[in-house]
N, C-alpha and C positions, 0 to 999 in steps of 0.2 A: 682213457674214457674213450668211450665208443660214441661214434656221431650217432645223432638221430636218424630213422632210418631213410634210405636216400628218397629225395623228392620227383623222380621223374627224369627223362632224359631228353624232354625235347624244353628248347627253349623258352617256347611259347606259354610253357607253363609257370612262366617265373614273371607275368605280366599283371599289372595292375591299373584301374585306372585314378589318375590324381588331378584334380582341376588346377589348373592353372596357378588361380591365389594361393594355394597351399606353399607353394614355393618359396620359401622364406628370402626377402631381399634384404633383410637387416638382421645382425644380430642380438640374440637376446641381453638386454640391461638390468642388472649385471649378470655376468657371463651362468652364473647357476641360477639364475631365474627361469632358465630354459623349461621345458616339460621334458617329463623323465615319465616312459610306459614300460612299466615292470612287468616281466612274461615270467611265467611261471613254467621251465620248459618241460615238466614232467604232467603237470595237468591241463596246461595250457590258460592257465587261471593269469587275469590280468590286473592291472593295479594302476591307475593314475595317480602322478605324482611331480616332484620338481627335483632338479638337480642338484639342488641342496640337501635334499632327503637321502642322497645317496647313502650317507654313513648307517641309516636305519636298516640295510638291506645288506650291510657288511659286517665281517666277525670280528674279534680279535685273531690276529693272528694270519687273516687273510693277507694275498701278496697283491695289490695294485700294479698293474705293469704298464708304465708310460713309453711311449713313441717320443724322443727328445728331438727329434729333428728339427731342424728349422727352416722355412721356408724363404728362398731368395727370393725378391723382388725381380724376376728373371724375365718379365715379360716386358717387350721394348716395341714400339710403332716408329716404323721409318718409312724411305722412300726408295725407289731404283733409283741408282744414280743416273743424272741428267733427265729424269723422266718426273712428272707427278705421281706415279703410281705407288699406291700405300702398300704396305707390307708389315705383318706382323711378324715378330721373333719372340720364340719362347726358347731361351737357352736352358738345355738339360742340364750337362753334366760335361767337365772337360775331357778330350779323349785322345791326349797326349801329353808328354812329358814337360810341357809349359801352359800359359795362361792362356795362350792366343787360341787352341784348337778347341770347339766346342762341338756337343751332339744339339742340333736346334730343332725345334717344329716349325716350319713356315707356313703362313696362309696367307693370300692363296698360295700355294708351291706351284702352281702354273706359272706364275710371272717368273719363277726364278730358277734356270735352268744353271748348269755347273757354271763359273764365271763371272757369275752377275755379283755385282757392287750393291749392298743396299748400304745408304747415309743412314746411320742413328743419330738419336738426340740433336738435332738440328745441327749434324756436321763435327759432332764431339767424339764419333768414333764412326769407324767402317766395318763391313762383315762383306768376305768374301765369300760366296758357295764355291764350295772345293770337291763337294761331292752328294749326291743325290740318293735318297732309297725312297721307298714307297711309302706310301701315307701321309705324305709332310716332312717323312724325316728329310734330314740334311745334316752336313756337316760344315761348318763356317770358320774362316778365321778373322779373329777380330785383330782391327789395326787401331792403333791411337786411343784405346782406352784406358791402359795402365792396368794396373789391377782390377782383374776383374769384379770382385764383391765391392771395392771402393766403388767401380763405374755405376754399378746397379744400384748401388744405396744412392747415389747422387742422382741417375736418370731412370733405373727401371720401376716397374710398377707392380704391385702385388697380382700374383697370377689367380685373382678370380676366375671362377668358371664361367663358362657365357651364360647360363642361365641367369646369373645375377645381371640385372639390366645393366648396372654400370660400370663393367667389368672393364670396359676401355678408357672409363676415366674415373677410378676408384675415390672414395672419399675419403678424408682426412682418417676418420677411424677405422677405415680398413688396414693399414699399416700395422697396425697393434692387433686388431681382432680378426685377422685373418693370421693368427699364431698362437700357439699356445704359449702360456705365462710360464712354462719350463722349458720352450725351447733352447736347444744351448747348441746343434751341431748342424752350420749349414748346409744344404743339401738337396731339400724339397721342392720340388715345382707344384705341390699342391698342399693343404695344411691336413694333418691328420686330424679331420672335423671333431671325434669325438671329443678329442682332449680339448676343445676348445670351449667346454662348459666349465674348466674346473679356474676356480680362484683360487691365490696362495691362503685366504679364508679357509676356504673348503678342505685344500690340502692339509690344511694345520688342524683343521678339526679330525681328520681321517687318521691321520698321526697320532693323535691326542685318544682316539678310538681303539688305538694297539693294532692299525692296518698297517701291515710294509709297504712303504711307496719303491718300486726299483724302476729303473730304467732300461731300454734297449733302445736302439736306432735303425730306422728303416726308412732311406729318403725316399719319399712319396715320388713316382715316376709318372710318364705319360700313360703307362700300361693301366695303370689304376683307374683311370677316368674314359679310356676307350670303349667304343661299343665293343659288344660278344658280336662277332661276325660269323658264327657259326651254327647252325641248328640243332643239332645233337650236342648239349651241355658238354658231355664226357671228351667233344674235340676239341673242346676251349683251352686254351693256353695264353697266359698273363706275360707279358714282357719282363725281363730279371730287373729288378731293385736291389739299390746296394741296402747292406744291413753291417749290424754288430751287435752281438750280443756279448757283452763282458764275462770275465771268469767270476767276479763277486756277485754280478747278479743271477748265473747259471746254477752256482752256487749256492745261493739263496732260496730259488724256485726249485731245486734239488731239494733241498733239505722241507719245504715247507709240503711237497707232494710226498714225501716217503712218513709225514708226520698228520697225513690228512688233511693238510691245511689248503685251502683252495688258492689257485692260482687267477686272477680277474684282469682279461686283457682290455685294455682300453683302446679300442679299434681294431679293424681289419687288419691294419698294418702291423698292428703289435701281435695279432693271430698267425701273420704269415710270417714276422720274425722267429717267433716261439717255434712254432710249428717245424720251420726250416731245420731248428736244430735239437729236436727232441727226439729222446732215443724211443724205442719200442716200450722200456718200462716208463715210460713217463718222466724219467729225468731229464734233465735239459744242459745242454754243452753249451761249452762257450765257442763262438766263430764269428768271423768276419767274410764277407765277401758281396757275392750277389745271388738272387734267389730268384728263381724262377717258378714256384712252387704254384701251383693252381690248384685252390679248394672249391671243390664241387659236392652237392650230395653224395655220400657212399664215403667220403674221406674219415678216417677214423684218426678223431682228435686224442694227441698225446699228453699236451702240456697245458690245456686249457681247461678249465671247469667253468668260467662264468664271463660275459663279455658285456662290453658297454659302448655301443656302437649308434651311429646315426641312422636315420631313414634314408636310403639307397633309389636310384634310378631304376625304373622296371627294366628287366631283361640285363642288368650289369654282373659285371663280375663280381661285385661286391655285395650284390642280395644273393648271387649264387654261394657264395661263403656262408653269409649268415644263414639260410636256410639249411648248406652243409650241417651247421651248428645247432640249429634247434626244429629244424625241418621244415620244407615248403608249406606246407598245408598250416602249420602252428604259424611262421613267419606271414604267411598272408592274412590270415584271421587276425594278428596284430595290426597287420597295416591299414586292412580294412577298417578297426575299431580305430586306428589314429585318424587315418580321414575322416570320418563320422564324427570323431571329437575334435574335429581344429587341430590337432596336431600341425606343426609346420614342418617339413621335407627339407632335405637334402644340408648342403654345406653348412648353411647359418640356421639351418632347425633344430628341432629337437631332437632326444636321444630316447634309445631303448637300452633297459638293462634285462639282460638274460641268464636265468641262474637255476639253478633245481630247487624248488621249496622256496618260490622268492617272496611270498606275500606273507608280511607277520600278521 
């Protein structure tokens, strides 16, 4: 399916005003009590609903595709050895054959040249900075942590985004709520937030309606939330992220598209995984590896027919992707409605469902 018409080439065209009090600080309770703005991609018609109403807008035979990545509690706070200077360490992914060497983000990075030792978890482990890259990226070698996932479970924090004010001291509920109920494969450093609205009951209801549930994996990395630093949208590139689309999922989605049934992606990360392996005829190949596919207005969508997504930051790569799917003006009109109607924005906020002929 072709994308909506390109929305313009300058990043400034993807800006909007958001009052600070619309940035969600708490998740909806229960999860599917979040509001849902349903957008008809053809007409631009809008309908206010709730995430619990999702089944009203899906059809028997639709394929709902979920990203089953699991968020690592990968944020650590430590101090530079022999000083009282604090450093934040966000572990990203292992970079060697052992469990010792990791890519990381350091903040503030200027305090941590190569050779710096960071004391973590009150001395439970140390991280030696072995290499430095731009924009806070580094490689660190962990010492004394034992198996890293067990160490993170014991000492790490959920990597809430900084616009959630308690990100340095997450609350008890954040351990569960900054994770989808179907998360299975550890590796993400940010949640695939469109999936946060699902409960086991909602998933069961959709299945009883004849909606097929399928899974892919895309481990959300720091590139997802890095600011876009170019003026021309066409010059933007996202960092590679690890993904996998299984043979079973690829076969099911290919069959659905050949039969004229819809593929509904839950989240921009699912879109990137599917579009990375989509063939020109709309069929889906299986595959695993990393993808730096960058989706901006003008992209021709091959595998995705509908999209469930949260409301994203101005001038962000995620807003560019959503605008590629539905058209810049259509998306900004929907965002303006959401602001006026009091929707909650960003990771713990409300959601938007974009499909053709959406309103019943």
